[in-house]
FIKOLZA-1660 file (N, C-alpha, C; in steps of 0.1 Angstrom, whole numbers, plus 5000, padded with zeros to 4 digits):
% residues 210
   i   px   py   pz ch aa at
   1 0128 3358 3165  A  M  N
   1 0134 3365 3179  A  M CA
   1 0140 3376 3169  A  M  C
   2 0142 3388 3173  A  S  N
   2 0148 3400 3169  A  S CA
   2 0161 3401 3177  A  S  C
   3 0174 3405 3171  A  A  N
   3 0186 3405 3178  A  A CA
   3 0189 3420 3183  A  A  C
   4 0187 3422 3192  A  V  N
   4 0192 3435 3198  A  V CA
   4 0206 3435 3204  A  V  C
   5 0215 3445 3197  A  L  N
   5 0231 3444 3202  A  L CA
   5 0234 3454 3212  A  L  C
   6 0237 3452 3225  A  T  N
   6 0241 3461 3231  A  T CA
   6 0254 3467 3231  A  T  C
   7 0256 3477 3239  A  P  N
   7 0271 3486 3232  A  P CA
   7 0281 3480 3239  A  P  C
   8 0285 3468 3241  A  R  N
   8 0299 3463 3243  A  R CA
   8 0305 3464 3228  A  R  C
   9 0318 3455 3228  A  A  N
   9 0329 3453 3216  A  A CA
   9 0316 3445 3206  A  A  C
  10 0311 3452 3192  A  L  N
  10 0305 3444 3184  A  L CA
  10 0304 3430 3184  A  L  C
  11 0318 3426 3182  A  Y  N
  11 0322 3411 3176  A  Y CA
  11 0319 3403 3189  A  Y  C
  12 0321 3408 3199  A  E  N
  12 0316 3397 3217  A  E CA
  12 0305 3397 3216  A  E  C
  13 0293 3410 3211  A  E  N
  13 0280 3407 3212  A  E CA
  13 0275 3397 3202  A  E  C
  14 0279 3399 3189  A  V  N
  14 0274 3389 3181  A  V CA
  14 0279 3376 3185  A  V  C
  15 0292 3374 3191  A  A  N
  15 0294 3361 3194  A  A CA
  15 0288 3353 3204  A  A  C
  16 0282 3364 3210  A  E  N
  16 0272 3358 3223  A  E CA
  16 0259 3356 3218  A  E  C
  17 0254 3360 3206  A  Q  N
  17 0241 3361 3203  A  Q CA
  17 0242 3348 3194  A  Q  C
  18 0252 3345 3188  A  L  N
  18 0254 3331 3179  A  L CA
  18 0254 3322 3187  A  L  C
  19 0261 3322 3202  A  R  N
  19 0266 3309 3209  A  R CA
  19 0253 3305 3217  A  R  C
  20 0244 3314 3218  A  Q  N
  20 0229 3313 3225  A  Q CA
  20 0223 3305 3214  A  Q  C
  21 0221 3310 3203  A  R  N
  21 0215 3303 3192  A  R CA
  21 0221 3285 3192  A  R  C
  22 0234 3287 3191  A  I  N
  22 0237 3271 3190  A  I CA
  22 0235 3264 3206  A  I  C
  23 0234 3271 3216  A  F  N
  23 0232 3262 3226  A  F CA
  23 0213 3261 3229  A  F  C
  24 0205 3269 3223  A  R  N
  24 0190 3264 3220  A  R CA
  24 0188 3256 3209  A  R  C
  25 0199 3253 3200  A  R  N
  25 0199 3245 3192  A  R CA
  25 0190 3253 3180  A  R  C
  26 0188 3264 3179  A  E  N
  26 0185 3272 3168  A  E CA
  26 0197 3273 3156  A  E  C
  27 0208 3269 3158  A  L  N
  27 0220 3263 3149  A  L CA
  27 0223 3253 3153  A  L  C
  28 0221 3238 3145  A  Q  N
  28 0224 3227 3154  A  Q CA
  28 0238 3224 3146  A  Q  C
  29 0243 3216 3154  A  P  N
  29 0257 3208 3150  A  P CA
  29 0256 3203 3139  A  P  C
  30 0267 3207 3128  A  G  N
  30 0269 3206 3116  A  G CA
  30 0261 3215 3104  A  G  C
  31 0255 3223 3112  A  D  N
  31 0248 3235 3101  A  D CA
  31 0257 3244 3099  A  D  C
  32 0257 3248 3084  A  W  N
  32 0266 3258 3080  A  W CA
  32 0258 3272 3084  A  W  C
  33 0267 3283 3084  A  I  N
  33 0266 3294 3094  A  I CA
  33 0267 3305 3079  A  I  C
  34 0257 3310 3077  A  D  N
  34 0251 3318 3065  A  D CA
  34 0258 3331 3070  A  D  C
  35 0268 3337 3065  A  E  N
  35 0275 3349 3069  A  E CA
  35 0268 3361 3067  A  E  C
  36 0264 3360 3050  A  L  N
  36 0257 3374 3047  A  L CA
  36 0243 3371 3054  A  L  C
  37 0237 3360 3053  A  K  N
  37 0223 3362 3061  A  K CA
  37 0222 3366 3073  A  K  C
  38 0234 3362 3085  A  I  N
  38 0232 3367 3098  A  I CA
  38 0240 3380 3095  A  I  C
  39 0245 3386 3087  A  A  N
  39 0252 3399 3089  A  A CA
  39 0241 3407 3088  A  A  C
  40 0232 3403 3073  A  D  N
  40 0221 3414 3072  A  D CA
  40 0211 3414 3081  A  D  C
  41 0211 3400 3092  A  E  N
  41 0199 3401 3101  A  E CA
  41 0201 3410 3111  A  E  C
  42 0217 3414 3114  A  F  N
  42 0221 3421 3126  A  F CA
  42 0224 3432 3124  A  F  C
  43 0224 3438 3109  A  G  N
  43 0226 3449 3108  A  G CA
  43 0241 3452 3105  A  G  C
  44 0248 3443 3103  A  I  N
  44 0264 3447 3105  A  I CA
  44 0271 3444 3094  A  I  C
  45 0284 3443 3090  A  S  N
  45 0292 3440 3083  A  S CA
  45 0297 3428 3085  A  S  C
  46 0305 3421 3077  A  R  N
  46 0309 3408 3080  A  R CA
  46 0319 3409 3084  A  R  C
  47 0327 3423 3086  A  T  N
  47 0343 3419 3094  A  T CA
  47 0337 3418 3112  A  T  C
  48 0329 3421 3118  A  P  N
  48 0328 3421 3134  A  P CA
  48 0323 3404 3131  A  P  C
  49 0314 3403 3121  A  L  N
  49 0307 3388 3122  A  L CA
  49 0319 3380 3122  A  L  C
  50 0329 3379 3114  A  R  N
  50 0339 3372 3114  A  R CA
  50 0352 3372 3128  A  R  C
  51 0352 3380 3132  A  E  N
  51 0359 3381 3142  A  E CA
  51 0350 3372 3156  A  E  C
  52 0341 3372 3156  A  A  N
  52 0329 3365 3165  A  A CA
  52 0330 3351 3158  A  A  C
  53 0330 3347 3145  A  L  N
  53 0331 3332 3145  A  L CA
  53 0346 3327 3150  A  L  C
  54 0355 3334 3149  A  K  N
  54 0369 3331 3153  A  K CA
  54 0368 3326 3171  A  K  C
  55 0362 3339 3176  A  V  N
  55 0357 3336 3193  A  V CA
  55 0353 3324 3193  A  V  C
  56 0342 3318 3186  A  L  N
  56 0333 3304 3187  A  L CA
  56 0342 3296 3182  A  L  C
  57 0352 3296 3173  A  A  N
  57 0358 3285 3168  A  A CA
  57 0373 3283 3180  A  A  C
  58 0375 3294 3183  A  A  N
  58 0386 3293 3195  A  A CA
  58 0378 3285 3208  A  A  C
  59 0364 3288 3212  A  E  N
  59 0358 3280 3219  A  E CA
  59 0356 3266 3215  A  E  C
  60 0354 3261 3202  A  G  N
  60 0353 3245 3198  A  G CA
  60 0341 3249 3196  A  G  C
  61 0330 3260 3196  A  L  N
  61 0315 3258 3191  A  L CA
  61 0316 3257 3178  A  L  C
  62 0326 3263 3169  A  V  N
  62 0325 3266 3153  A  V CA
  62 0337 3258 3150  A  V  C
  63 0336 3252 3141  A  T  N
  63 0346 3247 3132  A  T CA
  63 0346 3256 3117  A  T  C
  64 0360 3262 3114  A  M  N
  64 0360 3268 3101  A  M CA
  64 0365 3257 3089  A  M  C
  65 0359 3255 3079  A  K  N
  65 0365 3248 3067  A  K CA
  65 0369 3256 3057  A  K  C
  66 0379 3252 3050  A  V  N
  66 0387 3261 3041  A  V CA
  66 0380 3260 3027  A  V  C
  67 0376 3272 3022  A  R  N
  67 0369 3274 3014  A  R CA
  67 0354 3269 3014  A  R  C
  68 0348 3267 3025  A  R  N
  68 0336 3263 3027  A  R CA
  68 0328 3273 3039  A  R  C
  69 0337 3278 3046  A  G  N
  69 0330 3287 3056  A  G CA
  69 0331 3280 3071  A  G  C
  70 0317 3284 3079  A  A  N
  70 0320 3280 3092  A  A CA
  70 0307 3273 3094  A  A  C
  71 0313 3263 3103  A  Y  N
  71 0298 3253 3107  A  Y CA
  71 0300 3250 3118  A  Y  C
  72 0287 3248 3126  A  V  N
  72 0286 3244 3140  A  V CA
  72 0290 3230 3143  A  V  C
  73 0302 3230 3154  A  T  N
  73 0307 3220 3156  A  T CA
  73 0299 3206 3156  A  T  C
  74 0305 3196 3154  A  E  N
  74 0297 3181 3154  A  E CA
  74 0304 3172 3166  A  E  C
  75 0298 3169 3174  A  M  N
  75 0311 3161 3185  A  M CA
  75 0309 3144 3182  A  M  C
  76 0318 3139 3181  A  S  N
  76 0321 3127 3180  A  S CA
  76 0318 3119 3193  A  S  C
  77 0319 3104 3193  A  E  N
  77 0318 3096 3207  A  E CA
  77 0333 3100 3213  A  E  C
  78 0345 3101 3205  A  K  N
  78 0355 3104 3211  A  K CA
  78 0357 3114 3217  A  K  C
  79 0349 3126 3212  A  D  N
  79 0351 3140 3214  A  D CA
  79 0342 3141 3226  A  D  C
  80 0332 3134 3231  A  L  N
  80 0327 3135 3240  A  L CA
  80 0332 3128 3254  A  L  C
  81 0342 3117 3248  A  H  N
  81 0347 3110 3258  A  H CA
  81 0361 3118 3268  A  H  C
  82 0366 3124 3257  A  D  N
  82 0376 3133 3260  A  D CA
  82 0371 3149 3264  A  D  C
  83 0361 3152 3264  A  V  N
  83 0358 3165 3273  A  V CA
  83 0353 3158 3286  A  V  C
  84 0343 3148 3287  A  Y  N
  84 0342 3144 3302  A  Y CA
  84 0354 3139 3309  A  Y  C
  85 0363 3135 3304  A  H  N
  85 0377 3130 3310  A  H CA
  85 0382 3140 3313  A  H  C
  86 0386 3153 3306  A  L  N
  86 0391 3166 3312  A  L CA
  86 0383 3173 3322  A  L  C
  87 0369 3171 3321  A  L  N
  87 0361 3177 3332  A  L CA
  87 0359 3172 3345  A  L  C
  88 0363 3159 3341  A  S  N
  88 0362 3149 3356  A  S CA
  88 0378 3150 3364  A  S  C
  89 0388 3152 3358  A  L  N
  89 0401 3156 3364  A  L CA
  89 0400 3170 3369  A  L  C
  90 0395 3180 3364  A  L  N
  90 0396 3192 3367  A  L CA
  90 0388 3197 3378  A  L  C
  91 0379 3192 3375  A  E  N
  91 0364 3193 3387  A  E CA
  91 0368 3186 3398  A  E  C
  92 0369 3174 3400  A  S  N
  92 0374 3166 3410  A  S CA
  92 0385 3173 3416  A  S  C
  93 0396 3178 3410  A  D  N
  93 0405 3181 3417  A  D CA
  93 0401 3194 3425  A  D  C
  94 0394 3205 3418  A  A  N
  94 0388 3216 3424  A  A CA
  94 0378 3212 3435  A  A  C
  95 0369 3203 3438  A  A  N
  95 0361 3199 3446  A  A CA
  95 0368 3194 3458  A  A  C
  96 0383 3185 3457  A  A  N
  96 0388 3186 3465  A  A CA
  96 0394 3193 3475  A  A  C
  97 0400 3206 3465  A  V  N
  97 0404 3219 3472  A  V CA
  97 0391 3225 3483  A  V  C
  98 0380 3225 3475  A  V  N
  98 0371 3230 3481  A  V CA
  98 0369 3225 3495  A  V  C
  99 0369 3212 3498  A  A  N
  99 0364 3201 3509  A  A CA
  99 0374 3206 3519  A  A  C
 100 0387 3211 3514  A  E  N
 100 0396 3214 3526  A  E CA
 100 0398 3228 3530  A  E  C
 101 0394 3236 3521  A  R  N
 101 0394 3250 3525  A  R CA
 101 0382 3259 3525  A  R  C
 102 0373 3253 3522  A  A  N
 102 0357 3262 3521  A  A CA
 102 0357 3268 3533  A  A  C
 103 0353 3280 3533  A  T  N
 103 0346 3286 3548  A  T CA
 103 0334 3284 3549  A  T  C
 104 0328 3282 3562  A  P  N
 104 0315 3282 3564  A  P CA
 104 0304 3287 3555  A  P  C
 105 0307 3302 3554  A  A  N
 105 0297 3307 3543  A  A CA
 105 0295 3300 3531  A  A  C
 106 0308 3299 3528  A  Q  N
 106 0309 3292 3512  A  Q CA
 106 0300 3277 3513  A  Q  C
 107 0304 3271 3525  A  M  N
 107 0297 3259 3525  A  M CA
 107 0281 3262 3524  A  M  C
 108 0278 3269 3532  A  Q  N
 108 0261 3271 3535  A  Q CA
 108 0260 3274 3520  A  Q  C
 109 0267 3283 3511  A  E  N
 109 0263 3287 3501  A  E CA
 109 0260 3276 3487  A  E  C
 110 0270 3266 3493  A  L  N
 110 0272 3251 3484  A  L CA
 110 0256 3244 3488  A  L  C
 111 0254 3243 3497  A  R  N
 111 0241 3236 3506  A  R CA
 111 0227 3242 3500  A  R  C
 112 0228 3257 3500  A  A  N
 112 0217 3264 3495  A  A CA
 112 0215 3262 3479  A  A  C
 113 0226 3260 3470  A  L  N
 113 0224 3256 3455  A  L CA
 113 0220 3241 3454  A  L  C
 114 0223 3234 3464  A  H  N
 114 0221 3219 3465  A  H CA
 114 0205 3221 3465  A  H  C
 115 0197 3229 3477  A  A  N
 115 0184 3226 3476  A  A CA
 115 0177 3230 3467  A  A  C
 116 0182 3241 3458  A  E  N
 116 0179 3244 3444  A  E CA
 116 0178 3234 3436  A  E  C
 117 0186 3227 3434  A  L  N
 117 0188 3214 3427  A  L CA
 117 0178 3205 3432  A  L  C
 118 0174 3203 3446  A  E  N
 118 0165 3196 3450  A  E CA
 118 0151 3200 3443  A  E  C
 119 0151 3210 3445  A  A  N
 119 0136 3219 3440  A  A CA
 119 0132 3220 3427  A  A  C
 120 0143 3214 3420  A  A  N
 120 0141 3220 3404  A  A CA
 120 0138 3203 3397  A  A  C
 121 0136 3192 3403  A  T  N
 121 0140 3180 3396  A  T CA
 121 0127 3180 3387  A  T  C
 122 0117 3189 3388  A  H  N
 122 0105 3186 3376  A  H CA
 122 0107 3195 3366  A  H  C
 123 0114 3203 3367  A  D  N
 123 0117 3218 3355  A  D CA
 123 0134 3209 3350  A  D  C
 124 0133 3202 3338  A  R  N
 124 0147 3201 3333  A  R CA
 124 0157 3209 3331  A  R  C
 125 0152 3222 3323  A  E  N
 125 0159 3232 3320  A  E CA
 125 0165 3239 3334  A  E  C
 126 0152 3241 3343  A  A  N
 126 0161 3249 3356  A  A CA
 126 0169 3238 3364  A  A  C
 127 0168 3227 3363  A  F  N
 127 0178 3215 3369  A  F CA
 127 0192 3217 3361  A  F  C
 128 0188 3219 3350  A  F  N
 128 0203 3217 3341  A  F CA
 128 0211 3231 3344  A  F  C
 129 0204 3244 3348  A  A  N
 129 0210 3255 3350  A  A CA
 129 0216 3254 3364  A  A  C
 130 0208 3251 3374  A  V  N
 130 0215 3250 3388  A  V CA
 130 0225 3241 3388  A  V  C
 131 0225 3228 3380  A  N  N
 131 0238 3220 3383  A  N CA
 131 0250 3228 3377  A  N  C
 132 0247 3235 3367  A  E  N
 132 0259 3241 3362  A  E CA
 132 0264 3253 3372  A  E  C
 133 0253 3262 3379  A  R  N
 133 0258 3269 3388  A  R CA
 133 0268 3261 3396  A  R  C
 134 0261 3251 3404  A  F  N
 134 0268 3246 3417  A  F CA
 134 0282 3242 3411  A  F  C
 135 0281 3235 3399  A  H  N
 135 0299 3232 3396  A  H CA
 135 0306 3245 3392  A  H  C
 136 0302 3253 3388  A  M  N
 136 0308 3266 3384  A  M CA
 136 0314 3275 3395  A  M  C
 137 0304 3275 3408  A  R  N
 137 0305 3283 3421  A  R CA
 137 0319 3271 3426  A  R  C
 138 0318 3260 3428  A  V  N
 138 0329 3249 3431  A  V CA
 138 0342 3254 3426  A  V  C
 139 0342 3255 3411  A  L  N
 139 0354 3258 3408  A  L CA
 139 0357 3275 3412  A  L  C
 140 0350 3286 3411  A  E  N
 140 0354 3295 3417  A  E CA
 140 0357 3296 3432  A  E  C
 141 0353 3288 3438  A  M  N
 141 0357 3286 3454  A  M CA
 141 0374 3281 3453  A  M  C
 142 0374 3272 3445  A  A  N
 142 0387 3262 3441  A  A CA
 142 0400 3275 3440  A  A  C
 143 0393 3287 3433  A  D  N
 143 0401 3299 3433  A  D CA
 143 0415 3297 3423  A  D  C
 144 0414 3287 3412  A  N  N
 144 0423 3289 3402  A  N CA
 144 0418 3291 3388  A  N  C
 145 0420 3305 3386  A  R  N
 145 0415 3310 3374  A  R CA
 145 0416 3303 3359  A  R  C
 146 0429 3299 3359  A  W  N
 146 0431 3290 3345  A  W CA
 146 0423 3275 3344  A  W  C
 147 0424 3270 3353  A  R  N
 147 0414 3259 3356  A  R CA
 147 0401 3262 3356  A  R  C
 148 0392 3272 3359  A  S  N
 148 0381 3277 3357  A  S CA
 148 0381 3281 3345  A  S  C
 149 0388 3287 3336  A  Q  N
 149 0387 3291 3322  A  Q CA
 149 0385 3278 3317  A  Q  C
 150 0395 3269 3316  A  M  N
 150 0394 3258 3308  A  M CA
 150 0381 3249 3310  A  M  C
 151 0378 3249 3321  A  V  N
 151 0361 3243 3324  A  V CA
 151 0352 3250 3319  A  V  C
 152 0350 3265 3321  A  A  N
 152 0341 3270 3316  A  A CA
 152 0339 3269 3298  A  A  C
 153 0353 3266 3288  A  D  N
 153 0352 3264 3276  A  D CA
 153 0347 3250 3273  A  D  C
 154 0351 3239 3285  A  L  N
 154 0348 3226 3278  A  L CA
 154 0333 3223 3281  A  L  C
 155 0327 3231 3292  A  R  N
 155 0314 3229 3295  A  R CA
 155 0307 3236 3283  A  R  C
 156 0309 3246 3273  A  K  N
 156 0305 3253 3265  A  K CA
 156 0303 3242 3253  A  K  C
 157 0314 3236 3250  A  V  N
 157 0317 3224 3238  A  V CA
 157 0306 3211 3245  A  V  C
 158 0308 3208 3258  A  M  N
 158 0297 3199 3262  A  M CA
 158 0282 3202 3257  A  M  C
 159 0279 3212 3257  A  K  N
 159 0266 3217 3252  A  K CA
 159 0261 3217 3240  A  K  C
 160 0270 3211 3231  A  L  N
 160 0270 3204 3219  A  L CA
 160 0261 3193 3216  A  L  C
 161 0264 3183 3229  A  N  N
 161 0256 3173 3230  A  N CA
 161 0244 3171 3237  A  N  C
 162 0236 3185 3233  A  R  N
 162 0222 3187 3239  A  R CA
 162 0213 3177 3240  A  R  C
 163 0211 3162 3233  A  H  N
 163 0205 3153 3238  A  H CA
 163 0209 3149 3250  A  H  C
 164 0213 3162 3260  A  H  N
 164 0221 3159 3270  A  H CA
 164 0218 3149 3280  A  H  C
 165 0226 3142 3285  A  S  N
 165 0224 3131 3294  A  S CA
 165 0214 3135 3306  A  S  C
 166 0213 3146 3312  A  L  N
 166 0201 3150 3321  A  L CA
 166 0187 3150 3314  A  L  C
 167 0191 3150 3304  A  F  N
 167 0172 3149 3294  A  F CA
 167 0166 3133 3295  A  F  C
 168 0180 3124 3297  A  K  N
 168 0176 3111 3295  A  K CA
 168 0163 3106 3306  A  K  C
 169 0156 3095 3307  A  Q  N
 169 0149 3091 3316  A  Q CA
 169 0157 3088 3329  A  Q  C
 170 0155 3093 3339  A  G  N
 170 0159 3086 3350  A  G CA
 170 0170 3093 3355  A  G  C
 171 0177 3101 3347  A  R  N
 171 0191 3107 3348  A  R CA
 171 0189 3118 3357  A  R  C
 172 0179 3128 3358  A  I  N
 172 0178 3138 3371  A  I CA
 172 0181 3129 3384  A  I  C
 173 0174 3119 3383  A  E  N
 173 0172 3114 3396  A  E CA
 173 0186 3110 3401  A  E  C
 174 0192 3103 3391  A  D  N
 174 0209 3098 3397  A  D CA
 174 0217 3110 3395  A  D  C
 175 0214 3122 3388  A  S  N
 175 0226 3130 3392  A  S CA
 175 0223 3136 3404  A  S  C
 176 0213 3137 3407  A  L  N
 176 0206 3142 3420  A  L CA
 176 0215 3135 3435  A  L  C
 177 0213 3122 3432  A  A  N
 177 0216 3116 3440  A  A CA
 177 0231 3113 3440  A  A  C
 178 0239 3118 3429  A  E  N
 178 0254 3117 3431  A  E CA
 178 0255 3131 3436  A  E  C
 179 0248 3140 3436  A  H  N
 179 0251 3158 3441  A  H CA
 179 0252 3153 3453  A  H  C
 180 0243 3145 3460  A  R  N
 180 0240 3144 3475  A  R CA
 180 0254 3136 3482  A  R  C
 181 0260 3128 3472  A  A  N
 181 0274 3121 3478  A  A CA
 181 0283 3132 3478  A  A  C
 182 0285 3141 3467  A  V  N
 182 0295 3151 3463  A  V CA
 182 0294 3160 3480  A  V  C
 183 0278 3164 3481  A  L  N
 183 0279 3175 3492  A  L CA
 183 0279 3169 3504  A  L  C
 184 0277 3155 3506  A  R  N
 184 0283 3147 3518  A  R CA
 184 0297 3148 3521  A  R  C
 185 0306 3145 3512  A  A  N
 185 0317 3145 3513  A  A CA
 185 0325 3160 3513  A  A  C
 186 0319 3169 3511  A  L  N
 186 0322 3183 3511  A  L CA
 186 0322 3187 3524  A  L  C
 187 0307 3183 3532  A  E  N
 187 0304 3187 3544  A  E CA
 187 0315 3179 3552  A  E  C
 188 0318 3169 3549  A  A  N
 188 0328 3157 3558  A  A CA
 188 0342 3164 3557  A  A  C
 189 0342 3174 3551  A  R  N
 189 0354 3180 3550  A  R CA
 189 0367 3169 3544  A  R  C
 190 0365 3159 3537  A  D  N
 190 0369 3148 3530  A  D CA
 190 0377 3151 3516  A  D  C
 191 0384 3158 3512  A  P  N
 191 0392 3157 3503  A  P CA
 191 0392 3147 3493  A  P  C
 192 0396 3135 3498  A  A  N
 192 0396 3123 3490  A  A CA
 192 0382 3117 3485  A  A  C
 193 0374 3117 3497  A  A  N
 193 0362 3113 3496  A  A CA
 193 0354 3120 3482  A  A  C
 194 0356 3136 3482  A  T  N
 194 0349 3146 3473  A  T CA
 194 0352 3145 3463  A  T  C
 195 0366 3142 3458  A  Q  N
 195 0374 3135 3446  A  Q CA
 195 0365 3127 3439  A  Q  C
 196 0368 3116 3448  A  S  N
 196 0361 3104 3444  A  S CA
 196 0347 3106 3439  A  S  C
 197 0337 3110 3445  A  A  N
 197 0325 3114 3446  A  A CA
 197 0322 3125 3431  A  A  C
 198 0328 3133 3430  A  M  N
 198 0327 3142 3418  A  M CA
 198 0332 3132 3404  A  M  C
 199 0343 3125 3406  A  R  N
 199 0347 3117 3396  A  R CA
 199 0335 3103 3391  A  R  C
 200 0329 3103 3400  A  A  N
 200 0320 3091 3401  A  A CA
 200 0308 3098 3392  A  A  C
 201 0305 3111 3395  A  H  N
 201 0293 3118 3392  A  H CA
 201 0294 3123 3374  A  H  C
 202 0310 3122 3369  A  F  N
 202 0315 3125 3358  A  F CA
 202 0313 3111 3350  A  F  C
 203 0317 3100 3356  A  A  N
 203 0314 3086 3351  A  A CA
 203 0301 3084 3346  A  A  C
 204 0294 3085 3356  A  E  N
 204 0277 3082 3355  A  E CA
 204 0272 3091 3340  A  E  C
 205 0275 3106 3342  A  G  N
 205 0272 3114 3335  A  G CA
 205 0276 3110 3321  A  G  C
 206 0289 3105 3318  A  L  N
 206 0293 3099 3306  A  L CA
 206 0287 3085 3302  A  L  C
 207 0283 3080 3309  A  E  N
 207 0277 3068 3306  A  E CA
 207 0265 3072 3301  A  E  C
 208 0257 3080 3309  A  A  N
 208 0244 3084 3303  A  A CA
 208 0246 3089 3287  A  A  C
 209 0254 3098 3287  A  A  N
 209 0252 3109 3274  A  A CA
 209 0260 3100 3264  A  A  C
 210 0267 3090 3262  A  A  N
 210 0273 3082 3256  A  A CA
 210 0263 3073 3247  A  A  C
% end
């Protein structure tokens, strides 16, 4: 696959190219990132590449090791539990806010996203993508940019565990049932029930992913 860089800040584009390679498993957890090879492939100096690696390190996707260079971060069992714990707290809190404050138009948007989810059960990658869109839209509707940024970064790290729980046998059906419970609670305008349903969703996701 050829790397075509668009005219935004060079290091940002390099960071995005590498980020997507990590998400696609072209760079696996634990892999050493060969700076000379990548710089040559992109036709750039090592300066913007190193700036890009700093961005990915700040996101948790890359680990910098003294005198050894950059490696794709490996997720331990504790890391996985810690990420799910924080996502559960942040996203269940956001969902409770949405249950209380969402406009009719926003609720209709969430129903439409859920309908896409229902239609994507036979396409794992599509289901994963719509699932993430639903969660991130809930965050946007809750309108707390600091919480949204924290969740976005945590979700990037969660993708390092890409024998992802949604790819396990039966997990898609279970996840869909949990989403139905979240949507019912949202439609009932019940913040406590919505928060509980979202926490249950993450608890089941962690059990499947661990």
